[in-house]
C-alpha positions, 0 to 999 in steps of 0.5 A: 505465474510461469513464463519460459520456465520461470515461476513467481511466488509470494509468501505471506506471513500472518501472526495472530488471528486479527479478523481484518488481517485475515480478510486482507490475506485471503484477498491477496491469496485470491488475487494470486490464484487469479493471475497465476502467482504461487501463493504461500502462507505462514499462519503463526500463533499470536504467541510467536516470539520475535526471534522465531519470526526473524528466523522464518524471515531469514529462511525466506530471504535465502529461499530462491523460490520465494520472490516476495515476502509480505508480513501482514501488519499489525503484529502482536504488541510484543513484536517490534514491527521495525525489527521485522520490516528491517529484516526483510531482504529489500529486493523481496520487500513487495510492501516497500516498507524497508528503509532502503526502499523508502529512501529510493522512493524519496529520491524517485529512483525506486524498484517498488512503491507502497501498494496503497499509495501506488494504487491511488496514483493509478486511480488519479491517472486513470481519470485523466487528471494531471497532477502538475500544479495541482494542490494536493492535501494528504490527511494522515502521516503514516509510514504506510500511506501518508508519507509515501503518498505525499512523495508520489504526488510531489514526484508528479509536480503537485504542491503537497500539504500533509495534515495530521492530528496536530494540524490547526484549521484543517478545514481551511487547508482541505478547502483549497485542495484540488486533490484530497487523499484521506487516510486517518482511520476515522469514519466519515471524518471528511465532510462536505464543508471541507471540500471545494467544488470539483475536487478529487477525493480519494478515500483510503480509510476502512472502518466498521460502524456499530451496525456492522457496515463498512465505511471510509474516512469520507462522508461519501453521500455528502461529498460525492455531490461536490467532488468531481471524482470520489472513490467508494468504500469498499471497492475503491482503493482496496482492489488497487492495493492488491493489484499493485502487490501483484505487480511488485511481486512480478517486479521482484522476480525480475530483479532477483533473476538479474541479480542471480544471473547477471551475465547473460540474462533475459530475466527482465524481458516481458 
């Protein structure tokens, strides 16, 4: 993306040859091409060391031509994901995984939002649902989706319950929910008898069945007959995740421009 002589660039780092990660990275590159964001990729071998990856991230942190840095997860087991996430400059952290950005989300004063939870919130808003006073249930407590998703619902005045593998009587919890967001990675986990009539159901899951078919964490066929709104898999949350990543990259570019040229600056102008 170029505007008034400025360019916006996203750099994606992928380590190893995980098929799902390659699909995600290719989708991100395609989206960048469609809207004019420069897309750069570092495809590293699976035996890349943690030190080598940290050295690359440090290089990208110091490169003014790089606005957004995204390290595709999961990483090989010999690399500590926490060390890698913490090494990314917070103002280039377009995934919003750095502890500094996570803290900002907690208090509601954020620069970036995690891409999938933010995409979910856009979907809810698009169908005209006011979250205020609604009971929301999030299935899953990951740092990537579950935890930030619950905070975003809370910021919109929802009453939020997080369910996980140790939750007792999950059906009783989900049955009372107005909004259910499922992100646990178990195919067809949420069934019709767990959903009340008219609930909104958002499926973040992506699973591949033995027959090769993709499906989410929700039994779509059955639950769609009960829910007032439901997202499909694929084609539901996924495109919103990519769209939010593009938005975060543009936001990062504006923030960096202001940081580098605080007086005077027109970088933040649309």
